[in-house]
ZAMARGU-4260 file (C-alpha; in steps of 0.2 Angstrom, whole numbers, plus 5000, padded with zeros to 4 digits):
<rodrens>
0) 5000/5000/5000 | 5007/5018/4996 | 5010/5027/5011 | 5020/5042/5005 | 5010/5058/4998
5) 5026/5063/4987 | 5024/5048/4976 | 5005/5052/4973 | 5011/5069/4969 | 5025/5064/4957
10) 5013/5052/4949 | 5000/5066/4946 | 5014/5077/4939 | 5018/5062/4927 | 5001/5060/4921
15) 4999/5078/4918 | 5015/5079/4908 | 5010/5065/4897 | 4992/5071/4894 | 5001/5087/4890
20) 5010/5080/4875 | 5026/5074/4883 | 5032/5056/4878 | 5032/5044/4894 | 5051/5041/4895
25) 5054/5059/4893 | 5041/5064/4907 | 5051/5051/4919 | 5067/5057/4914 | 5063/5075/4917
30) 5054/5072/4934 | 5068/5061/4940 | 5081/5074/4935 | 5070/5088/4946 | 5069/5075/4960
35) 5087/5068/4963 | 5083/5064/4981 | 5071/5050/4975 | 5078/5033/4979 | 5079/5018/4967
40) 5063/5010/4976 | 5052/5026/4974 | 5058/5028/4955 | 5053/5010/4953 | 5036/5012/4962
45) 5032/5028/4951 | 5037/5019/4935 | 5026/5005/4940 | 5010/5016/4944 | 5013/5027/4929
50) 5014/5012/4917 | 4998/5005/4925 | 4989/5021/4920 | 4997/5020/4901 | 4990/5003/4901
55) 4973/5005/4907 | 4971/5024/4903 | 4953/5022/4896 | 4947/5013/4911 | 4956/5025/4923
60) 4948/5039/4914 | 4931/5032/4914 | 4932/5028/4931 | 4937/5046/4935 | 4924/5053/4925
65) 4909/5043/4934 | 4916/5044/4952 | 4926/5061/4954 | 4932/5070/4938 | 4946/5067/4926
70) 4960/5077/4934 | 4977/5072/4935 | 4976/5069/4955 | 4961/5058/4952 | 4969/5049/4939
75) 4984/5045/4950 | 4973/5039/4964 | 4964/5027/4953 | 4980/5022/4944 | 4987/5016/4962
80) 4970/5008/4966 | 4971/4999/4950 | 4989/4993/4953 | 4987/4989/4972 | 4969/4986/4973
85) 4969/4999/4988 | 4968/5017/4989 | 4983/5026/4997 | 4983/5025/5015 | 4984/5044/5017
90) 4968/5047/5004 | 4955/5058/5012 | 4941/5053/4999 | 4925/5049/5007 | 4916/5032/5007
95) 4905/5037/4992 | 4921/5039/4981 | 4927/5021/4987 | 4910/5013/4984 | 4908/5022/4967
100) 4925/5015/4961 | 4920/4997/4967 | 4903/4997/4958 | 4908/5006/4943 | 4924/4995/4940
105) 4913/4979/4940 | 4902/4988/4928 | 4915/4994/4916 | 4925/4978/4915 | 4910/4970/4906
110) 4918/4979/4892 | 4931/4970/4884 | 4940/4987/4877 | 4940/4993/4895 | 4944/4977/4903
115) 4960/4975/4892 | 4964/4993/4891 | 4964/4994/4873 | 4956/5006/4859 | 4940/5002/4850
120) 4949/5002/4834 | 4961/4988/4841 | 4947/4976/4847 | 4937/4978/4830 | 4953/4972/4820
125) 4955/4957/4832 | 4939/4949/4828 | 4947/4936/4816 | 4958/4929/4830 | 4949/4915/4841
130) 4942/4921/4857 | 4953/4910/4868 | 4969/4916/4859 | 4964/4934/4858 | 4961/4934/4878
135) 4978/4927/4880 | 4986/4939/4869 | 4978/4954/4876 | 4984/4947/4893 | 5001/4946/4888
140) 5001/4963/4880 | 4998/4971/4897 | 5012/4962/4906 | 5029/4972/4909 | 5044/4966/4899
145) 5062/4963/4905 | 5076/4971/4897 | 5086/4962/4884 | 5102/4966/4875 | 5111/4959/4860
150) 5130/4957/4862 | 5139/4965/4847 | 5149/4951/4840 | 5159/4964/4829 | 5168/4969/4844
155) 5164/4958/4859 | 5163/4939/4861 | 5147/4933/4871 | 5157/4925/4885 | 5168/4939/4888
160) 5153/4951/4889 | 5145/4939/4901 | 5159/4939/4912 | 5161/4958/4913 | 5142/4961/4917
165) 5143/4947/4930 | 5158/4955/4938 | 5149/4970/4941 | 5134/4961/4949 | 5121/4962/4935
170) 5110/4947/4936 | 5104/4939/4918 | 5100/4923/4910 | 5106/4918/4893 | 5094/4919/4878
175) 5091/4907/4865 | 5107/4911/4856 | 5123/4917/4862 | 5122/4936/4858 | 5105/4938/4868
180) 5105/4941/4887 | 5089/4943/4898 | 5090/4954/4913 | 5081/4951/4929 | 5076/4969/4931
185) 5077/4986/4923 | 5096/4991/4926 | 5102/5007/4919 | 5112/4998/4905 | 5112/5012/4893
190) 5123/5023/4905 | 5137/5009/4906 | 5153/5012/4896 | 5151/4995/4887 | 5135/5003/4879
195) 5144/5019/4875 | 5158/5009/4867 | 5145/4999/4856 | 5148/4982/4864 | 5129/4979/4865
200) 5112/4985/4859 | 5096/4986/4869 | 5086/4975/4857 | 5069/4965/4860 | 5071/4947/4860
205) 5059/4944/4845 | 5067/4959/4836 | 5082/4949/4836 | 5073/4933/4832 | 5065/4940/4816
210) 5083/4945/4809 | 5089/4926/4814 | 5074/4920/4803 | 5080/4930/4787 | 5095/4919/4787
215) 5107/4932/4780 | 5125/4926/4775 | 5142/4934/4775 | 5147/4942/4757 | 5128/4945/4752
220) 5120/4960/4745 | 5107/4964/4758 | 5095/4979/4758 | 5086/4984/4773 | 5072/4995/4766
225) 5064/5002/4781 | 5079/5004/4792 | 5073/5018/4803 | 5087/5020/4817 | 5094/5004/4813
230) 5091/4991/4826 | 5089/4977/4815 | 5102/4985/4802 | 5116/4983/4815 | 5111/4964/4818
235) 5112/4961/4800 | 5129/4969/4799 | 5135/4957/4813 | 5127/4942/4805 | 5136/4947/4789
240) 5153/4948/4798 | 5154/4965/4790 | 5156/4958/4773 | 5147/4961/4757 | 5135/4975/4754
245) 5122/4981/4767 | 5111/4995/4760 | 5100/5005/4773 | 5085/5015/4766 | 5072/5026/4775
250) 5063/5041/4770 | 5067/5048/4787 | 5083/5057/4786 | 5084/5060/4805 | 5083/5042/4808
255) 5097/5038/4796 | 5107/5051/4805 | 5104/5042/4821 | 5109/5026/4812 | 5125/5033/4805
260) 5130/5037/4824 | 5125/5020/4830 | 5134/5011/4816 | 5150/5020/4820 | 5149/5016/4838
265) 5146/4998/4833 | 5160/4996/4821 | 5150/4992/4806 | 5160/4995/4790 | 5149/4986/4776
270) 5135/4999/4777 | 5130/5010/4763 | 5117/5024/4763 | 5108/5028/4747 | 5105/5046/4746
275) 5098/5045/4728 | 5081/5050/4723 | 5068/5036/4726 | 5066/5032/4707 | 5085/5031/4704
280) 5086/5019/4720 | 5075/5007/4713 | 5082/5008/4695 | 5100/5006/4701 | 5098/4991/4713
285) 5083/4982/4703 | 5086/4964/4703 | 5103/4965/4712 | 5099/4960/4731 | 5101/4943/4738
290) 5089/4948/4752 | 5077/4962/4754 | 5071/4965/4772 | 5055/4975/4773 | 5052/4980/4792
295) 5037/4989/4787 | 5028/5003/4795 | 5014/4996/4806 | 5002/4999/4821 | 5016/4993/4833
300) 5003/4983/4842 | 5015/4969/4847 | 5025/4982/4857 | 5012/4987/4870 | 5022/4977/4883
305) 5035/4990/4882 | 5026/5005/4875 | 5008/5005/4880 | 5005/5023/4876 | 5007/5019/4857
310) 4989/5012/4857 | 4981/5028/4861 | 4990/5037/4847 | 4980/5027/4834 | 4963/5026/4826
315) 4955/5016/4813 | 4959/5029/4800 | 4978/5029/4802 | 4976/5010/4804 | 4969/5009/4787
320) 4980/5021/4779 | 4996/5011/4786 | 4988/4995/4777 | 4990/5004/4760 | 5008/5010/4764
325) 5012/4992/4769 | 5006/4986/4752 | 5014/5000/4742 | 5031/4996/4751 | 5031/4978/4747
330) 5027/4982/4728 | 5041/4995/4727 | 5055/4986/4736 | 5052/4969/4729 | 5059/4975/4713
335) 5076/4975/4721 | 5076/4956/4723 | 5087/4946/4711 | 5079/4930/4704 | 5081/4916/4718
340) 5083/4929/4731 | 5073/4932/4747 | 5060/4945/4752 | 5058/4946/4771 | 5042/4954/4777
345) 5042/4960/4795 | 5029/4969/4807 | 5029/4972/4826 | 5010/4969/4825 | 4998/4955/4831
350) 4984/4960/4819 | 4980/4948/4804 | 4977/4963/4792 | 4996/4968/4794 | 5003/4951/4792
355) 4997/4936/4783 | 4983/4945/4775 | 4995/4957/4769 | 5007/4944/4762 | 4993/4934/4754
360) 4987/4950/4744 | 5005/4954/4739 | 5007/4936/4731 | 4990/4939/4723 | 4997/4955/4714
365) 5016/4948/4711 | 5016/4931/4703 | 5035/4931/4702 | 5036/4927/4721 | 5030/4911/4730
370) 5027/4909/4749 | 5041/4900/4758 | 5037/4900/4776 | 5031/4913/4790 | 5031/4913/4810
375) 5020/4923/4821 | 5028/4927/4837 | 5016/4931/4850 | 5021/4942/4865 | 5030/4933/4878
380) 5026/4932/4897 | 5042/4940/4902 | 5052/4945/4887 | 5047/4946/4868 | 5036/4959/4858
385) 5022/4952/4846 | 5030/4950/4829 | 5026/4943/4811 | 5039/4937/4799 | 5037/4929/4782
390) 5049/4923/4769 | 5045/4925/4750 | 5056/4919/4735 | 5058/4927/4719 | 5057/4914/4706
395) 5061/4923/4690
</rodrens>
């Protein structure tokens, strides 16, 4: 049970900052910077309560509207109540407020949208998933996620990295492959000198797994068609042992600038950036790539374990627009695959319309590709975002 009013006050400030447009991690960073006397226990508690609000924002707001008023103070009280199943011990709210919360929660939880803390557009686009699978999927998306790193084998061996971390007291367990380590709690790993030297990257376990699925080999010509800031690009470079040619493409120049910095830190040397006009890129590299990886822009519905705020930034209009963008990207960048080469399609989504339906639609439009295999990756209990990955082969 929460016994300190200053935690409640800080939580109210976090919620107010977020609702005012500040990104969650920035809101936390700024608050911790202003309150340096907050200990680790208090910071962990605040993060837990704040993320409870982010996961169940619609339920918290519905309860506040019916029982008190949707101020940040009331939302903070309700978020603590949802997390602890009890009100803060210092809370002076009358019995009517407590009784209202109990009564209204039972009524509101009959709605799957409020019960699972999801927007209506998401629920509507999950109706093709079986009820039992859907319930388990939504339950997992509201579980917290443990941090995972990918050891950069261009600079460090996994055994040596494990020794260094263990010597400093970090507690972790090995992942399914040597480069992956799963930590028992949220250490400040990005503040370590090893991270600054590029010895490891923070990367979700299933994000690593979809690159493993691609099966890239040293010496190949590989195109990362939607590289973004380069999490998967850097892993591709390591899998290629810094050989062959790796092209990183993205329409967002600021993200490519971030990738440049990350690649330099990671010691990547086989990476090229294409600054040519779009049509010239497609013409120059048409039919030359052994593998084209399309990590398509998507709803990010598989990432809600780590980034629950993302679900509130979307609506059905944006979702439908994204489906059209995905189809266009597949059609365009598939031209770069050589005969016999691979097209790897990836999303961090759990929605069929973005995954198997999108692949099926592409194959109906492009008879020069055949389906090879796919793998839906459901969110894990403690690690692993929801992902989808498919391999298509160009036949001529």
